[in-house]
N, C-alpha and C positions, 0 to 999 in steps of 0.2 A: 445572171452573171456567173462567170467562173472566178472564184476567189482563191488565192493562194496565201497561206500563212507560213512565214518563215520563223522558226523558233528552235534554238538549239536544245532547250530544256523543256520540251513539251511533255506534259504528264501522260502516263499510261500505267498499267497494272504493275510494272516493274520500276516505275519512277513516280510514286504517288506524291513525292514532295516537289515535283516539277512545277511549272508555271500554270497552276490551276486556274488563275484568273484569266489566262488566255483561252483555256479550254471552255470556260463558262460562256464567254462571248461566241466562241466558235460554234458551239451547239445551237445558238440562236441564229447566227448567220446562215447555218445550213438548212434552216427551215424554208428559206426563200431562195437560196442560191446554191450552185454546185461548189463545193468547198473541199480543198485538200490541205493537209499540213505536211510540209517538208522539214525534217529535222536533220541536222548535219553534224559531221564529225562523230558518227556512230557506225557500228557495223551495218552494212546495207541490209535492207529488209523492208517488209510491210506489215502493218497490223491495223486493227480497228479498235478504238477505245470509245465506248459509249456512243457509237454511231459515227464517229469521226475517223476518216481514213488518214493514216500517218505513214509516210515513206521516209526511210532513213538512208543517208548518204555518207560515205567516208571521204569523199574529196570534192572539191569545188567544181571541176569540169563536169563530173557526173550530175551534180546538182543543177548547174546551168543548163545542161542538155535536157534534163527532166522538166525544168521550168519552161523552156521553149516548146517542148513537146506538149505539155499541158496547155500552154498558150492562155494564161489567165488574163482576165480583164483588169484586175487590180492585184498588186502584190502588197501584202500586209506584213510588216516586219516588227517583231518584238525583240528588243535588245540588239540593236544595230551593232555590227562589227566592222572593223576598219577595211576589210577586203571587199565589202559588198558594193560599194559605189562603182569601182572599175570592173569588177568581175561578174556582177549581177545586174545592177540598176541600169548602167549605160549600155550593156550588151543586150539585155532583154527589151529595153525601150518600152516599158509598160509604166503606167501611172503607179506611184508607190505612196503608201502611208506608213510613216514610222511612228510607233508608240515609244515615248521616252519615259523609262521607269527609273533611271538613275545610274546604273552601272556604266552604261554606254556614253554618258555625257559629263559626269562629274570629274573635276580635277583630283589628282592623287592626294592633295593636301586635305581633302574632305573625308578620307577614309584611313587616316593614320591609326585609328583605334584598332585596326586589324594587325598592326605590325609593331615590332620593337625597334627602337632606334639602332642604327648601324647594322641592322640585319641584312645579309645579302638578298634575302627574299624581298625586303622593302625596296632596295635599289632596282631589282628586276621589275617590281610592280610599277615603280615610278617611270622606268623606261618604257614599259608597255603602255602605260596610261598616257604618256606624252604622245606616243605614236597614235594611240586611239583618238586623242583629242585633236590632233592634227587632221586626221581623216574625217572626224566628225565635222570639223570646221569646213573642210572641202565639200562635204555633203550639203551643209547649209548654203554654201556659196552656189553649188549646182542647183539646189532647190530654188533659191531666190532668182537665179538667172533664167531657169527654164520653166518653172512652175509645174514640174512633173513630180514633185515630192511635197506632201503635206506632213505636218507634225502634229501629234496628239500628246499632250502632257496630262498626267493624271492628277496634277495639282498645280496651283499657281506658283507655289514655292519651287516646284520642279522646273517650271518655265523660266522663272527669274534666274535661278542658279545656272541653268543650261546656257542661257544667253550671256551671263557674266563669265562663266568659265571658258566658253568658246570664243569670247570676244566678238560676238556676232549678234545681229538682230535678225529674227526669223519672220518672213512675210506671212506664209500660210501656216497658221498655228491655231490649235483649238485646245481648250482645257476641259477634259472629260474624265471623271474619276473612273477607276476600275469598277465594273458592275458587281453588285452583291445580289445573289439569288435569294431574295427575301421570301420566296415561297419555300425554298429548302430550309433557310434559316428563319423559320416562322416564329413570331413572337407569341409567347404565352406568359401570362402574368406570373411574376415570381412571387414566392412566399418569403416572408421576412427571415425565416430560418436559413434561406439560401445565401444570405450575405456572409455566412460563416464558411461557405464552400467556395474555395478560391482555385481557379484553374490557370495553369501555365501550359499552353499548347503552342510550341514554337520550334523553329529550326535551331539547332545547336551547332550550325556550321560556320557561324560568324559572330564576332563580338558586336556587330551591328545590332543584333537583337537584344543585347543587354540582359541576357539571362543571369549573368553574375549579379546584377543589381537586384533582380527578383529574389535570388537565393540569399543574398546578404540581408535583404529586408526580412525574409522569413526567419533568419537567424536572430535578428534584432527582436522580432516579435516573440521568439522562444523564451525571452526573459520576462515576458508579461504574464500576469496571473491568469489571463483569459486564453492563453495560447492553446491549451488542451481542448478548448471549446471550438477551435478552428479546425478545418480540414483542407489540406492542400493536395491537388493532383498535378503532377509534373509529367508531361508527355512530350516526347520529341526524339529526334535522331541527329547525329552529327558528331564530329570528332571531339567536341567540347563536352559532350553529354556526361560521360562518366566522371570526368574531373570536376565539373561544376556541381553535380548533384551529390557527390560523395559526402559532404558535410551534413546532408539532410537525411541520410539513411538511418541515423540513430533515432529519428522521431517516428513514433507509431502513427501519428496523424498526418504523415506525408506519404502519399502514394506515388511511387516513381515508376514510370513505364517508358522504357526505351523502345519506341516503335513509331512507325509512320501510320497515319490514319487517312483512309480514303475519305474524300470530301463528303460523300453522301452519308457517312457515319458520324461526322462531327456534331450534327444537331443533337444526337443522343447524349453526347458528352456535355454539350451546352446545357441540356435540360437538367442535368444533375448539379449544376453550379450556378452561382449568382454573381461572382466577380471574376473578371478576366485580367490577369496580371501581365502587362505587356509594355514595360518600359523599353525605350529604344534610344540608340545613339544617332540614328538617321533613318527617316522614312519618307518616301514620296507620297505615301497614303497610309499604309497599314491595313492591308486587306483582311488578315485574320482578325484584327481588332474590329473592323467594320462588320464582319460576319458575326462576331460575338455580340456586338451591339444590336444587330438585327434580331438576335435570339433573346435579347433582353438582359444580357450580362452587363454589369457596370465595368467599364474599362478603367484601369489605373495605369496611366502611361506617362510619357515625358513631354514636357513643354518645350519642344524643339522642332525644327524643320517643318514638315507639312502637317504635323499632328494637330495644331490648333485649327486647321481648316475643317477637321472632322470631329473634334472634341472641344466642347466649351466647359471650362472648369466648373465643377459642381452643378452643372446642368445636364450634360449628356455624358459625363465621365469625370475623372479627376486627373488633373495635370500636375506633375511633380518635377522637381529639379535635383533630387538627391535620394540616396538610399533611405535616409531618415524620413523624408517626406512620403516615400512609398509605404513604409511601415505605418506612418501616421495616418495615411489614407485608409488602410485596412482597419486600423483601430477606430477611426472616425465612423466608418460604415458599420462596424460592430456595435458601437454604442448609439448609433442613430439609424435605426431600422427604417424610419419614415423617410429619411434622406435617400437611403438605398432604394426604396420602392419608387420614389419620384424620379431619380436619375435613370433607373432601369426603364421605366415607361418612356421617358423623353428620348433616351438613346435610340430605342427601337423606332420611334416615330421619325426622328431626325434622319436616320440612315435610309429609311424608306423614301423620304422626300429627296435626299441628295444622291443616292447611289442605287436605287432599285434597278433590277435587271432590265425591265421593260423600258424605263426612261433612258438609261445609258445606251442600250443597244439601238434604240430608235435614233439617238443622236449620232452614233457611230455609222449606222447604215445610211443616214442622210449624207454623210461625208463620202462614204464608199460609193454610193449610187449616183452622186452628182455628176 
């Protein structure tokens, strides 16, 4: 089959923080099918990244022309945008599968943590979101009427919230998590000493990722007698990075690295650490968390949104509801090395059962090839 992936933020060497979870599955699809990626609203051009051909377009007519020329058997969309129904889906008349990750489907009131009240930016966001929601509802109506569009949700929470916010029921829908390359993120048994090595490896481009909570928890721990026995590594990029990490720069046991990391290099970082600090204000899955679990790191995260579908408290990770609880979780693992070892092993086993690349891709290909 000829498969086409549409994704505005597809990763490549100059965009390492792009949608890596899309690239992971694309490489697997390409084993059996002819595959291209079209990325839009970029300077026109072509490149190849890890065996995947990517073409860039700066306007929609050029994109639509290229789609018709490629003549795909299926169009696979990640992060649906409001213009796609009228200008791509209806015109190209090809079967479509839409993966719903959150941005494209959630009501504006679910992301207020990114804005301050009465900010002009907030009102612009609300206006754009209402427009997007209106067109997403039209997509669902078109899908239910024609049967030409299937939806894949990465968690049951994402499915429920999408139907609630869009005031719609979706006929053709599947719940399939984003795949985790468990061969790349291979499990090796952790040592008790590694519970003292705590990793923050996150985007700093949104309050969604709750890096401020991680940093405030580290500041709380700095008042503890055992703090000097801990080692923190904070890695990421984004407009919030310098501001948020500034209070940590006085500590000798906190290593701050402002950089993006290519996915293939992340396991080397995982191997040096035992705890993955990843609180969140909203997640449809938490891919970086699942990758860390696959490597055997113990996630300390938040008890909200879709996270409980991937982490069971004190079995495959630790769920928290406040800054103090994040700090308490790190302290608990420090004083209970046997608990750290048990959670580490169970986390790796659980992710392999739920999100392994082979299992997820086989489910997705079954939908694509039907």
